[in-house]
All heavy atoms as an XYZ file, in Angstrom:
908
protein
N       0.851     -1.164      0.000
C       0.000      0.000      0.000
C       0.892      1.221      0.000
O       1.769      1.359      0.814
C      -0.840     -0.039      1.268
C      -1.613      1.197      1.539
S      -3.219      1.309      0.804
C      -3.734     -0.304      0.605
N       0.665      2.090     -0.896
C       1.467      3.303     -0.955
C       0.573      4.464     -1.334
O      -0.469      4.292     -1.949
C       2.572      3.147     -1.975
N       0.976      5.643     -0.946
C       0.252      6.834     -1.363
C       0.476      7.029     -2.858
O       1.368      6.447     -3.452
C       0.734      8.036     -0.566
N      -0.338      7.891     -3.460
C      -0.324      8.035     -4.907
C       1.022      8.476     -5.466
O       1.366      8.117     -6.581
C      -1.415      8.993     -5.343
N       1.810      9.226     -4.694
C       3.080      9.684     -5.253
C       4.223      8.689     -5.045
O       5.329      8.927     -5.501
C       3.458     11.063     -4.722
C       3.628     11.111     -3.223
O       3.492     10.073     -2.558
O       3.899     12.208     -2.717
N       3.957      7.579     -4.354
C       4.897      6.460     -4.232
C       6.269      6.825     -3.673
O       7.259      6.223     -4.036
C       5.081      5.753     -5.574
C       3.831      5.028     -5.991
O       3.150      4.431     -5.172
N       3.508      5.100     -7.264
N       6.354      7.817     -2.791
C       7.627      8.101     -2.146
C       7.797      7.165     -0.962
O       6.814      6.698     -0.382
C       7.700      9.563     -1.669
O       6.655      9.779     -0.724
C       7.577     10.524     -2.836
N       9.039      6.856     -0.569
C       9.254      5.904      0.539
C       8.527      6.290      1.820
O       8.039      5.425      2.537
C      10.774      5.945      0.731
C      11.305      6.323     -0.606
C      10.282      7.277     -1.181
N       8.420      7.575      2.127
C       7.746      7.976      3.364
C       6.248      7.726      3.312
O       5.581      7.743      4.337
C       8.000      9.455      3.651
O       7.428     10.244      2.634
N       5.732      7.462      2.132
C       4.302      7.228      1.990
C       3.921      5.757      2.026
O       2.748      5.421      1.913
C       3.797      7.830      0.679
C       3.927      9.329      0.672
O       3.848      9.954      1.737
O       4.115      9.868     -0.425
N       4.887      4.877      2.160
C       4.563      3.454      2.216
C       3.703      3.192      3.433
O       3.967      3.675      4.523
C       5.829      2.603      2.271
C       6.671      2.641      1.007
C       7.928      1.805      1.209
C       5.890      2.149     -0.189
N       2.652      2.414      3.240
C       1.691      2.204      4.314
C       1.282      0.753      4.358
O       0.839      0.189      3.357
C       0.470      3.088      4.050
C      -0.605      3.084      5.094
C      -0.071      3.628      6.417
C      -1.764      3.925      4.639
N       1.414      0.147      5.511
C       0.977     -1.217      5.725
C       1.549     -2.181      4.684
O       0.887     -3.095      4.249
C      -0.554     -1.314      5.728
C      -1.212     -0.451      6.749
C      -2.318      0.294      6.423
C      -0.746     -0.392      8.046
C      -2.938      1.083      7.370
C      -1.349      0.397      8.990
C      -2.453      1.136      8.658
N       2.770     -1.955      4.254
C       3.359     -2.791      3.226
C       4.120     -3.942      3.871
O       5.038     -3.730      4.628
C       4.304     -1.965      2.359
C       4.897     -2.734      1.227
C       4.159     -3.005      0.089
C       6.188     -3.208      1.322
C       4.719     -3.727     -0.947
C       6.748     -3.930      0.282
C       6.000     -4.191     -0.835
O       6.548     -4.908     -1.862
N       3.740     -5.156      3.569
C       4.438     -6.312      4.101
C       4.400     -6.386      5.610
O       5.426     -6.567      6.243
N       3.224     -6.240      6.203
C       3.122     -6.174      7.658
C       3.680     -7.400      8.346
O       4.436     -7.293      9.291
C       1.664     -5.967      8.081
C       1.102     -4.595      7.760
C      -0.356     -4.531      8.156
C       1.893     -3.537      8.488
N       3.285     -8.566      7.919
C       3.813     -9.777      8.531
C       3.448    -10.984      7.680
O       2.649    -10.903      6.771
C       3.294     -9.945      9.972
C       1.787    -10.028     10.027
O       1.183    -10.802      9.301
N       1.173     -9.242     10.886
N       4.075    -12.096      7.996
C       3.841    -13.314      7.229
C       2.421    -13.839      7.385
O       1.877    -14.428      6.465
C       4.827    -14.399      7.653
C       6.248    -14.065      7.236
O       6.413    -13.293      6.276
O       7.176    -14.565      7.866
N       1.819    -13.646      8.563
C       0.477    -14.160      8.791
C      -0.523    -13.542      7.823
O      -1.422    -14.201      7.354
C       0.042    -13.897     10.227
C       0.828    -14.702     11.234
C       0.517    -14.324     12.656
O      -0.481    -13.614     12.882
O       1.267    -14.748     13.539
N      -0.370    -12.259      7.517
C      -1.273    -11.610      6.575
C      -1.173    -12.275      5.211
O      -2.171    -12.539      4.563
C      -0.970    -10.112      6.458
C      -1.824     -9.441      5.421
C      -3.140     -9.131      5.698
C      -1.314     -9.154      4.175
C      -3.933     -8.534      4.734
C      -2.100     -8.558      3.210
C      -3.413     -8.244      3.496
N       0.038    -12.565      4.782
C       0.233    -13.210      3.488
C      -0.426    -14.566      3.416
O      -1.039    -14.921      2.405
N      -0.326    -15.323      4.495
C      -0.964    -16.637      4.541
C      -2.477    -16.486      4.469
O      -3.151    -17.184      3.707
C      -0.550    -17.405      5.820
C      -1.378    -18.665      5.991
C       0.930    -17.731      5.780
N      -3.021    -15.554      5.243
C      -4.471    -15.335      5.245
C      -4.952    -14.878      3.872
O      -5.988    -15.343      3.385
C      -4.849    -14.311      6.316
N      -4.216    -13.975      3.253
C      -4.603    -13.481      1.926
C      -4.578    -14.612      0.895
O      -5.482    -14.736      0.069
C      -3.674    -12.347      1.498
N      -3.547    -15.443      0.965
C      -3.436    -16.564      0.027
C      -4.614    -17.524      0.194
O      -5.214    -17.968     -0.787
C      -2.112    -17.293      0.254
C      -1.810    -18.353     -0.766
C      -0.427    -18.934     -0.545
C      -0.117    -19.989     -1.578
N       1.228    -20.544     -1.397
N      -4.945    -17.830      1.437
C      -6.081    -18.717      1.700
C      -7.386    -18.098      1.206
O      -8.243    -18.779      0.654
C      -6.181    -19.036      3.190
C      -5.160    -20.023      3.666
C      -5.283    -21.379      2.988
O      -6.392    -21.954      2.951
O      -4.256    -21.873      2.485
N      -7.523    -16.807      1.410
C      -8.748    -16.119      0.994
C      -8.950    -16.090     -0.508
O     -10.074    -15.978     -0.987
N      -7.864    -16.185     -1.250
C      -7.957    -16.161     -2.714
C      -8.285    -17.521     -3.317
O      -8.613    -17.619     -4.489
C      -6.656    -15.633     -3.307
C      -6.476    -14.151     -3.109
C      -5.277    -13.625     -3.880
N      -5.027    -12.255     -3.506
C      -4.122    -11.860     -2.608
N      -3.344    -12.752     -2.022
N      -3.965    -10.595     -2.321
N      -8.175    -18.566     -2.516
C      -8.465    -19.899     -3.028
C      -9.964    -20.033     -3.297
O     -10.778    -19.897     -2.411
C      -8.045    -20.977     -2.023
C      -6.569    -21.189     -1.922
C      -6.273    -22.341     -0.978
C      -4.803    -22.573     -0.821
N      -4.553    -23.637      0.186
N     -10.314    -20.302     -4.527
C     -11.730    -20.455     -4.875
C     -12.282    -21.788     -4.416
O     -13.485    -22.012     -4.463
C     -11.934    -20.286     -6.374
C     -11.748    -18.869     -6.859
C     -12.707    -17.891     -6.161
N     -11.930    -16.926     -5.391
C     -12.280    -16.447     -4.199
N     -13.376    -16.810     -3.615
N     -11.513    -15.599     -3.564
N     -11.415    -22.692     -3.945
C     -11.902    -23.955     -3.407
C     -12.504    -23.767     -2.009
O     -13.264    -24.621     -1.544
C     -10.774    -24.986     -3.356
O      -9.713    -24.523     -2.553
N     -12.172    -22.664     -1.345
C     -12.764    -22.351     -0.042
C     -14.126    -21.708     -0.274
O     -14.236    -20.744     -1.034
C     -11.881    -21.397      0.756
C     -10.577    -22.029      1.173
O     -10.513    -23.232      1.391
N      -9.535    -21.227      1.276
N     -15.171    -22.206      0.370
C     -16.500    -21.619      0.152
C     -16.593    -20.218      0.753
O     -16.002    -19.934      1.794
C     -17.439    -22.586      0.880
C     -16.584    -23.271      1.889
C     -15.198    -23.314      1.316
N     -17.316    -19.343      0.072
C     -17.571    -17.988      0.560
C     -18.920    -17.944      1.263
O     -19.834    -18.686      0.915
C     -17.601    -16.989     -0.597
C     -16.295    -16.740     -1.329
C     -16.540    -15.817     -2.520
C     -15.263    -16.151     -0.396
N     -19.032    -17.057      2.225
C     -20.343    -16.807      2.832
C     -21.293    -16.315      1.743
O     -20.871    -15.609      0.821
C     -20.229    -15.703      3.885
C     -19.456    -16.058      5.101
C     -19.283    -14.846      5.985
N     -20.550    -14.180      6.250
C     -20.876    -13.622      7.413
N     -20.025    -13.635      8.408
N     -22.031    -13.040      7.576
N     -22.548    -16.639      1.872
C     -23.525    -16.197      0.876
C     -23.586    -14.679      0.774
O     -23.835    -14.134     -0.294
C     -24.913    -16.739      1.220
C     -25.069    -18.214      0.936
C     -26.480    -18.702      1.210
O     -27.421    -17.886      1.172
O     -26.631    -19.903      1.458
N     -23.376    -14.000      1.891
C     -23.492    -12.544      1.920
C     -22.143    -11.831      1.787
O     -22.049    -10.626      2.016
C     -24.189    -12.096      3.200
C     -23.439    -12.495      4.467
O     -22.473    -13.283      4.391
O     -23.836    -12.024      5.549
N     -21.102    -12.553      1.396
C     -19.762    -11.980      1.378
C     -19.662    -10.714      0.536
O     -19.059     -9.718      0.953
C     -18.737    -13.009      0.905
C     -17.355    -12.445      0.917
C     -16.545    -12.237     -0.156
C     -16.630    -11.984      2.064
N     -15.349    -11.686      0.250
C     -15.383    -11.518      1.615
C     -16.924    -11.925      3.423
C     -14.428    -10.989      2.472
C     -15.963    -11.403      4.281
C     -14.733    -10.947      3.800
N     -20.212    -10.717     -0.647
C     -20.105     -9.537     -1.517
C     -20.740     -8.306     -0.867
O     -20.279     -7.195     -1.071
C     -20.732     -9.805     -2.889
C     -19.963    -10.801     -3.724
C     -18.515    -10.380     -3.967
O     -18.262     -9.197     -4.286
O     -17.628    -11.241     -3.837
N     -21.759     -8.523     -0.061
C     -22.448     -7.413      0.602
C     -21.689     -6.909      1.823
O     -21.703     -5.725      2.117
C     -23.862     -7.849      1.006
C     -24.699     -6.755      1.627
C     -26.114     -7.204      1.936
N     -26.193     -8.378      2.786
C     -26.019     -8.374      4.125
N     -25.761     -7.262      4.746
N     -26.121     -9.486      4.819
N     -20.979     -7.792      2.528
C     -20.369     -7.409      3.801
C     -18.854     -7.230      3.771
O     -18.278     -6.733      4.733
C     -20.721     -8.434      4.905
C     -20.046     -9.783      4.622
C     -22.217     -8.559      5.086
C     -20.016    -10.716      5.805
N     -18.191     -7.598      2.679
C     -16.725     -7.642      2.700
C     -16.070     -6.291      2.984
O     -15.054     -6.240      3.683
C     -16.166     -8.266      1.427
C     -16.399     -7.496      0.150
C     -15.869     -8.291     -1.035
C     -16.153     -7.600     -2.334
N     -15.696     -8.413     -3.471
N     -16.639     -5.205      2.510
C     -16.051     -3.893      2.799
C     -16.137     -3.576      4.295
O     -15.175     -3.072      4.885
C     -16.743     -2.785      2.013
C     -16.511     -2.887      0.517
O     -15.913     -3.879      0.047
O     -16.948     -1.969     -0.196
N     -17.265     -3.890      4.917
C     -17.414     -3.655      6.357
C     -16.481     -4.542      7.169
O     -15.933     -4.112      8.188
C     -18.859     -3.890      6.803
C     -19.806     -2.812      6.302
O     -19.347     -1.682      6.047
O     -21.005     -3.106      6.167
N     -16.291     -5.784      6.726
C     -15.373     -6.689      7.414
C     -13.950     -6.125      7.347
O     -13.232     -6.088      8.356
C     -15.433     -8.106      6.806
C     -14.320     -8.995      7.341
C     -16.794     -8.739      7.071
N     -13.543     -5.653      6.179
C     -12.207     -5.084      6.028
C     -12.049     -3.825      6.883
O     -11.025     -3.649      7.558
C     -11.915     -4.766      4.558
C     -10.548     -4.143      4.340
S      -9.164     -5.233      4.730
C      -9.003     -6.087      3.175
N     -13.055     -2.959      6.885
C     -12.968     -1.735      7.685
C     -12.873     -2.060      9.174
O     -12.089     -1.452      9.899
C     -14.161     -0.820      7.397
C     -14.145      0.531      8.108
C     -12.881      1.323      7.793
C     -15.393      1.321      7.734
N     -13.618     -3.040      9.624
C     -13.545     -3.466     11.022
C     -12.140     -3.965     11.355
O     -11.583     -3.632     12.408
C     -14.594     -4.553     11.306
O     -15.892     -3.993     11.084
C     -14.501     -5.063     12.730
N     -11.555     -4.746     10.463
C     -10.198     -5.254     10.681
C      -9.179     -4.115     10.691
O      -8.268     -4.094     11.530
C      -9.850     -6.278      9.606
N      -9.323     -3.168      9.787
C      -8.404     -2.027      9.747
C      -8.514     -1.184     11.019
O      -7.496     -0.713     11.546
C      -8.686     -1.166      8.515
C      -8.362     -1.793      7.163
C      -8.906     -0.934      6.034
C      -6.872     -2.026      7.013
N      -9.729     -0.987     11.499
C      -9.915     -0.240     12.752
C      -9.215     -0.947     13.904
O      -8.523     -0.314     14.701
C     -11.405     -0.091     13.067
C     -12.122      0.922     12.208
C     -13.598      0.924     12.529
N     -14.319      1.918     11.756
C     -15.538      1.740     11.264
N     -16.190      0.593     11.466
N     -16.116      2.695     10.579
N      -9.426     -2.255     13.998
C      -8.812     -3.021     15.083
C      -7.289     -2.944     14.994
O      -6.610     -2.727     16.002
C      -9.283     -4.474     15.032
N      -6.745     -3.100     13.806
C      -5.295     -3.065     13.635
C      -4.732     -1.696     14.019
O      -3.689     -1.599     14.671
C      -4.932     -3.407     12.196
C      -3.451     -3.597     12.004
C      -3.176     -4.461     10.808
C      -2.230     -5.512     11.261
N      -2.193     -6.745     10.673
N      -5.437     -0.635     13.659
C      -4.933      0.706     13.983
C      -4.983      0.978     15.481
O      -4.167      1.737     16.002
C      -5.705      1.781     13.222
O      -7.007      1.939     13.753
N      -5.909      0.366     16.183
C      -6.006      0.561     17.628
C      -4.987     -0.312     18.379
O      -4.544      0.045     19.465
C      -7.416      0.235     18.122
C      -8.464      1.216     17.649
S      -8.098      2.874     18.259
C      -8.596      3.854     16.868
N      -4.597     -1.411     17.782
C      -3.662     -2.330     18.427
C      -2.196     -1.999     18.128
O      -1.315     -2.441     18.851
C      -3.946     -3.767     17.979
C      -5.285     -4.282     18.439
C      -5.675     -5.570     17.749
O      -4.851     -6.261     17.171
N      -6.956     -5.897     17.797
N      -1.962     -1.244     17.071
C      -0.590     -0.953     16.648
C      -0.431      0.550     16.439
O      -0.712      1.078     15.373
C      -0.254     -1.704     15.357
C      -0.379     -3.189     15.494
N       0.605     -3.957     16.080
C      -1.380     -4.038     15.162
C       0.219     -5.219     16.090
N      -0.979     -5.295     15.535
N       0.043      1.205     17.466
C       0.191      2.667     17.444
C       1.041      3.140     16.267
O       0.718      4.148     15.643
C       0.788      3.147     18.766
C       0.863      4.645     18.895
C      -0.485      5.331     18.931
O      -1.478      4.715     19.347
O      -0.549      6.510     18.540
N       2.110      2.396     15.962
C       2.998      2.833     14.878
C       2.280      2.823     13.522
O       2.509      3.694     12.693
C       4.276      1.994     14.827
C       4.094      0.542     14.441
C       3.610     -0.394     15.557
O       3.318      0.049     16.681
O       3.507     -1.601     15.277
N       1.386      1.880     13.309
C       0.627      1.853     12.052
C      -0.352      3.017     11.991
O      -0.528      3.639     10.946
C      -0.113      0.530     11.905
C       0.762     -0.705     11.769
C      -0.092     -1.962     11.677
C       1.688     -0.589     10.579
N      -0.975      3.306     13.118
C      -1.896      4.446     13.176
C      -1.144      5.743     12.877
O      -1.629      6.582     12.111
C      -2.561      4.509     14.547
C      -3.543      5.659     14.678
C      -4.385      5.581     15.922
C      -3.598      5.564     17.181
N      -4.421      5.662     18.387
N       0.048      5.890     13.433
C       0.843      7.093     13.188
C       1.223      7.222     11.718
O       1.190      8.317     11.154
C       2.090      7.088     14.074
C       1.772      7.307     15.537
C       2.992      7.140     16.441
O       4.126      7.059     15.921
O       2.788      7.083     17.665
N       1.583      6.105     11.093
C       1.918      6.136      9.669
C       0.702      6.564      8.854
O       0.801      7.421      7.963
C       2.458      4.772      9.180
C       2.563      4.744      7.662
C       3.797      4.476      9.816
N      -0.441      5.998      9.159
C      -1.660      6.372      8.434
C      -1.954      7.860      8.609
O      -2.222      8.569      7.633
C      -2.846      5.527      8.915
C      -4.192      5.815      8.252
C      -4.116      5.637      6.741
C      -5.266      4.905      8.847
N      -1.897      8.350      9.829
C      -2.168      9.769     10.079
C      -1.132     10.668      9.410
O      -1.457     11.784      8.998
C      -2.232     10.035     11.581
C      -3.449      9.449     12.286
C      -3.283      9.529     13.804
C      -4.730     10.132     11.849
N       0.083     10.177      9.246
C       1.147     10.992      8.639
C       0.967     11.177      7.132
O       1.683     11.977      6.531
C       2.518     10.366      8.918
O       2.740      9.244      8.089
N       0.026     10.472      6.541
C      -0.178     10.605      5.089
C      -0.924     11.876      4.717
O      -1.144     12.127      3.530
C      -0.925      9.378      4.518
O      -2.214      9.285      5.127
C      -0.125      8.099      4.742
N      -1.310     12.646      5.715
C      -1.963     13.929      5.437
C      -3.275     13.744      4.704
O      -4.117     12.961      5.110
N      -3.418     14.458      3.612
C      -4.644     14.385      2.807
C      -4.427     13.607      1.513
O      -5.259     13.658      0.607
C      -5.141     15.807      2.478
C      -5.570     16.599      3.700
C      -6.724     15.934      4.435
O      -7.650     15.430      3.779
O      -6.683     15.907      5.681
N      -3.315     12.888      1.440
C      -3.003     12.156      0.212
C      -4.024     11.056     -0.067
O      -4.539     10.428      0.835
C      -1.623     11.523      0.320
C      -0.503     12.519      0.355
C       0.833     11.776      0.363
N       1.891     12.672      0.720
C       2.426     12.754      1.935
N       2.006     11.989      2.910
N       3.395     13.600      2.175
N      -4.243     10.832     -1.339
C      -5.028      9.683     -1.767
C      -4.165      8.451     -1.556
O      -2.977      8.457     -1.852
C      -5.395      9.834     -3.247
C      -6.281      8.738     -3.740
O      -7.162      8.262     -3.028
N      -6.061      8.317     -4.969
N      -4.736      7.389     -1.009
C      -3.985      6.165     -0.759
C      -4.386      5.111     -1.785
O      -5.571      4.931     -2.064
C      -4.249      5.664      0.663
C      -3.877      6.660      1.758
C      -4.250      6.116      3.121
C      -2.402      7.000      1.698
N      -3.383      4.437     -2.319
C      -3.617      3.474     -3.392
C      -2.925      2.160     -3.054
O      -1.733      2.138     -2.769
C      -3.085      4.007     -4.743
C      -3.250      2.969     -5.843
C      -3.773      5.316     -5.103
N      -3.684      1.085     -3.103
C      -3.112     -0.264     -3.036
C      -2.725     -0.595     -4.471
O      -3.597     -0.822     -5.327
C      -4.135     -1.255     -2.488
C      -3.734     -2.699     -2.606
C      -2.548     -3.098     -1.729
O      -2.229     -2.400     -0.769
O      -1.942     -4.138     -2.033
N      -1.449     -0.572     -4.753
C      -0.956     -0.712     -6.121
C      -0.417     -2.119     -6.350
O       0.677     -2.461     -5.903
C       0.136      0.326     -6.382
C       0.699      0.267     -7.757
N      -0.058      0.564     -8.881
C       1.933     -0.052     -8.200
C       0.706      0.427     -9.954
N       1.915      0.050     -9.559
N      -1.191     -2.951     -7.006
C      -0.759     -4.298     -7.339
C      -1.564     -4.826     -8.520
O      -2.728     -4.467     -8.686
C      -0.904     -5.264     -6.136
O      -0.461     -6.565     -6.530
C      -2.328     -5.365     -5.657
N      -0.920     -5.662     -9.301
C      -1.619     -6.295    -10.423
C      -2.439     -7.488     -9.949
O      -3.229     -8.036    -10.716
C      -0.615     -6.780    -11.486
O       0.301     -7.694    -10.877
C       0.137     -5.615    -12.090
N      -2.262     -7.907     -8.694
C      -2.927     -9.112     -8.180
C      -4.396     -8.917     -7.852
O      -5.086     -9.892     -7.585
C      -2.222     -9.602     -6.908
C      -0.811    -10.030     -7.168
O      -0.447    -10.383     -8.277
N       0.001     -9.979     -6.139
N      -4.883     -7.692     -7.835
C      -6.239     -7.462     -7.364
C      -6.808     -6.195     -7.982
O      -6.174     -5.144     -7.952
C      -6.215     -7.327     -5.829
C      -7.569     -7.473     -5.198
O      -8.517     -6.822     -5.673
O      -7.679     -8.220     -4.220
N      -7.989     -6.299     -8.531
C      -8.622     -5.105     -9.097
C      -9.823     -4.651     -8.275
O     -10.483     -3.689     -8.644
C      -9.047     -5.356    -10.547
O      -9.996     -6.401    -10.599
N     -10.078     -5.319     -7.157
C     -11.140     -4.860     -6.253
C     -10.526     -4.069     -5.102
O     -10.780     -2.887     -4.940
C     -11.971     -6.031     -5.705
C     -13.087     -5.525     -4.821
C     -14.243     -5.003     -5.380
C     -12.966     -5.526     -3.433
C     -15.253     -4.485     -4.583
C     -13.968     -5.015     -2.625
C     -15.111     -4.501     -3.203
O     -16.099     -3.977     -2.405
N      -9.691     -4.716     -4.302
C      -9.065     -4.035     -3.166
C      -7.979     -3.078     -3.644
O      -7.653     -2.109     -2.958
C      -8.476     -5.043     -2.191
C      -9.492     -5.951     -1.592
C      -9.639     -7.289     -1.824
C     -10.525     -5.602     -0.664
N     -10.690     -7.777     -1.099
C     -11.260     -6.771     -0.374
C     -10.914     -4.414     -0.045
C     -12.341     -6.789      0.495
C     -11.991     -4.423      0.829
C     -12.704     -5.603      1.088
N      -7.398     -3.336     -4.801
C      -6.261     -2.568     -5.317
C      -6.618     -1.878     -6.634
O      -7.761     -1.917     -7.083
C      -5.080     -3.508     -5.508
N      -5.594     -1.278     -7.224
C      -5.802     -0.532     -8.475
C      -5.591     -1.376     -9.722
O      -5.625     -0.856    -10.832
C      -4.900      0.702     -8.509
C      -3.430      0.372     -8.694
O      -3.054     -0.818     -8.593
O      -2.653      1.319     -8.928
N      -5.364     -2.675     -9.550
C      -5.142     -3.549    -10.695
C      -3.784     -3.374    -11.335
O      -3.499     -3.964    -12.367
N      -2.953     -2.526    -10.755
C      -1.615     -2.301    -11.286
C      -1.524     -1.218    -12.329
O      -0.451     -0.728    -12.636
N      -2.679     -0.834    -12.877
C      -2.671      0.194    -13.925
C      -3.721      1.287    -13.688
O      -3.995      2.080    -14.581
C      -2.899     -0.444    -15.291
C      -4.252     -1.123    -15.397
O      -5.084     -1.035    -14.495
N      -4.472     -1.821    -16.500
N      -4.299      1.303    -12.501
C      -5.287      2.330    -12.175
C      -6.714      1.976    -12.557
O      -7.636      2.729    -12.269
N      -6.912      0.817    -13.178
C      -8.265      0.455    -13.604
C      -9.069     -0.228    -12.495
O     -10.277     -0.395    -12.624
C      -8.202     -0.477    -14.823
O      -7.620     -1.724    -14.451
N      -8.395     -0.624    -11.407
C      -9.072     -1.297    -10.304
C      -9.835     -0.328     -9.418
O      -9.688      0.896     -9.518
N     -10.636     -0.870     -8.507
C     -11.492     -0.046     -7.635
C     -10.757      0.553     -6.443
O     -11.224      1.526     -5.877
C     -12.674     -0.878     -7.155
C     -13.592     -1.248     -8.332
C     -14.867     -1.881     -7.916
N     -15.596     -1.046     -6.972
C     -16.593     -1.484     -6.222
N     -16.986     -2.731     -6.317
N     -17.204     -0.685     -5.376
N      -9.650     -0.043     -6.003
C      -8.857      0.475     -4.884
C      -9.690      0.652     -3.612
O      -9.572      1.641     -2.895
C      -8.178      1.796     -5.256
C      -7.199      2.254     -4.205
O      -6.478      1.451     -3.618
N      -7.196      3.542     -3.931
N     -10.525     -0.316     -3.302
C     -11.388     -0.218     -2.132
C     -10.569     -0.156     -0.843
O     -10.915      0.597      0.075
C     -12.419     -1.370     -2.104
C     -13.224     -1.363     -0.811
C     -13.348     -1.264     -3.312
N      -9.462     -0.883     -0.762
C      -8.633     -0.822      0.435
C      -8.110      0.593      0.660
O      -8.156      1.112      1.780
C      -7.478     -1.817      0.347
C      -6.526     -1.846      1.546
C      -7.277     -2.123      2.844
C      -5.442     -2.875      1.321
N      -7.632      1.226     -0.373
C      -7.165      2.614     -0.254
C      -8.274      3.539      0.217
O      -8.066      4.404      1.074
N      -9.467      3.361     -0.331
C     -10.606      4.187      0.072
C     -10.964      3.967      1.543
O     -11.276      4.919      2.267
C     -11.818      3.878     -0.804
C     -11.643      4.272     -2.254
C     -12.786      3.759     -3.109
O     -13.917      3.700     -2.682
N     -12.465      3.363     -4.333
N     -10.905      2.711      1.984
C     -11.210      2.412      3.389
C     -10.158      2.999      4.320
O     -10.489      3.481      5.411
C     -11.343      0.906      3.598
C     -12.552      0.243      2.941
C     -12.492     -1.273      3.121
C     -13.859      0.797      3.492
N      -8.901      2.985      3.905
C      -7.851      3.586      4.723
C      -8.027      5.101      4.829
O      -7.805      5.677      5.896
C      -6.468      3.232      4.173
C      -6.033      1.800      4.438
C      -4.827      1.440      3.583
C      -5.738      1.589      5.916
N      -8.438      5.742      3.760
C      -8.730      7.182      3.806
C      -9.884      7.442      4.771
O      -9.836      8.383      5.577
C      -9.027      7.729      2.389
C      -9.606      9.125      2.443
C      -7.761      7.691      1.538
N     -10.909      6.615      4.725
C     -12.037      6.743      5.645
C     -11.581      6.562      7.094
O     -11.955      7.347      7.978
C     -13.106      5.722      5.290
C     -14.313      5.747      6.190
C     -15.365      4.789      5.686
N     -16.386      4.589      6.683
C     -17.391      3.758      6.551
N     -17.522      3.042      5.440
N     -18.288      3.613      7.499
N     -10.767      5.544      7.344
C     -10.258      5.297      8.690
C      -9.419      6.474      9.170
O      -9.523      6.900     10.320
C      -9.445      4.006      8.717
C      -8.743      3.688     10.036
C      -9.746      3.555     11.178
C      -7.916      2.411      9.897
N      -8.583      7.008      8.303
C      -7.762      8.168      8.662
C      -8.637      9.326      9.126
O      -8.359      9.956     10.142
C      -6.907      8.571      7.458
C      -5.976      9.741      7.714
C      -5.150     10.051      6.489
N      -5.998     10.466      5.380
C      -5.601     10.487      4.111
N      -4.387     10.099      3.776
N      -6.422     10.889      3.156
N      -9.735      9.568      8.434
C     -10.674     10.622      8.834
C     -11.307     10.312     10.189
O     -11.462     11.205     11.027
C     -11.771     10.791      7.792
O     -11.225     11.263      6.594
N     -11.670      9.060     10.390
C     -12.254      8.656     11.665
C     -11.265      8.862     12.807
O     -11.639      9.353     13.880
C     -12.677      7.186     11.635
C     -13.851      6.896     10.757
C     -14.187      5.408     10.680
O     -13.542      4.602     11.388
O     -15.094      5.055      9.908
N     -10.008      8.503     12.590
C      -8.988      8.657     13.624
C      -8.778     10.125     13.969
O      -8.623     10.485     15.141
C      -7.671      8.019     13.186
C      -7.671      6.497     13.086
C      -6.389      6.006     12.421
C      -7.856      5.860     14.452
N      -8.780     10.964     12.956
C      -8.602     12.401     13.207
C      -9.760     12.995     14.000
O      -9.583     13.979     14.703
C      -8.461     13.138     11.884
C      -7.139     12.907     11.247
C      -6.909     13.887     10.130
N      -5.656     13.576      9.495
C      -5.490     13.490      8.193
N      -6.498     13.694      7.381
N      -4.316     13.209      7.703
N     -10.938     12.410     13.853
C     -12.116     12.925     14.564
C     -12.126     12.527     16.038
O     -12.897     13.082     16.821
C     -13.388     12.424     13.886
N     -11.276     11.578     16.429
C     -11.193     11.156     17.818
C     -10.552     12.261     18.662
O      -9.789     13.077     18.142
C     -10.354      9.882     17.932
C     -10.916      8.622     17.298
C      -9.890      7.503     17.371
C     -12.208      8.217     17.974
N     -10.832     12.271     19.971
C     -10.115     13.224     20.840
C      -8.607     13.048     20.658
O      -8.122     11.930     20.448
C     -10.542     12.808     22.250
C     -11.823     12.067     22.061
C     -11.742     11.417     20.700
N      -7.865     14.123     20.696
C      -6.412     14.119     20.498
C      -6.042     13.790     19.046
O      -4.915     13.401     18.771
C      -5.715     13.121     21.434
C      -6.061     13.263     22.882
C      -5.357     14.452     23.534
O      -4.266     14.812     23.080
O      -5.914     15.004     24.476
N      -7.004     13.850     18.123
C      -6.709     13.601     16.710
C      -6.203     12.213     16.420
O      -5.440     11.987     15.503
N      -6.624     11.231     17.249
C      -6.215      9.858     17.041
C      -4.897      9.509     17.721
O      -4.465      8.376     17.681
N      -4.248     10.497     18.333
C      -2.970     10.261     18.998
C      -3.204      9.934     20.478
O      -4.091     10.494     21.101
C      -2.065     11.508     18.895
C      -1.763     11.914     17.483
C      -1.027     10.851     16.707
O      -0.133     10.198     17.210
N      -1.406     10.667     15.453
N      -2.390      9.038     20.995
C      -2.479      8.717     22.411
C      -1.882      9.822     23.231
O      -0.959     10.520     22.795
C      -1.757      7.391     22.702
C      -2.482      6.210     22.122
C      -2.064      4.921     22.784
O      -1.425      4.948     23.839
O      -2.403      3.871     22.214
N      -2.401      9.994     24.451
C      -1.871     11.000     25.355
C      -0.489     10.610     25.828
O      -0.207      9.449     26.045
C      -2.786     11.178     26.562
C      -4.148     11.732     26.192
C      -4.995     11.876     27.420
C      -6.378     12.386     27.047
N      -7.244     12.517     28.210
N       0.372     11.601     25.994
C       1.724     11.337     26.492
C       1.759     11.363     27.994
O       1.074     12.049     28.639
C       2.698     12.386     25.956
O       2.697     12.361     24.573
């Protein structure tokens, strides 16, 4: 995940850990059955997970808040729903959800930052 200008300081949630990769790989297997309502709820499920991760990992929350007002783009050819499809033709839903979360964090007391 990187901001639109792709500078190193804009890298966001890139390669967080091996467990995420395993979960993502399993989720892409079409042999695993999907919930009947998955298409309707998947954005909310992702937003809930992003909220939890930002509350559990202060450094990730700080990185997200440090992106300012930049548009965030998940840039990969592997996905055209959560990402931009590698060429901008994808929906970039993950980037949109991160922008939404960033706004939510800023609306919290202390602008999403923990008290010192």
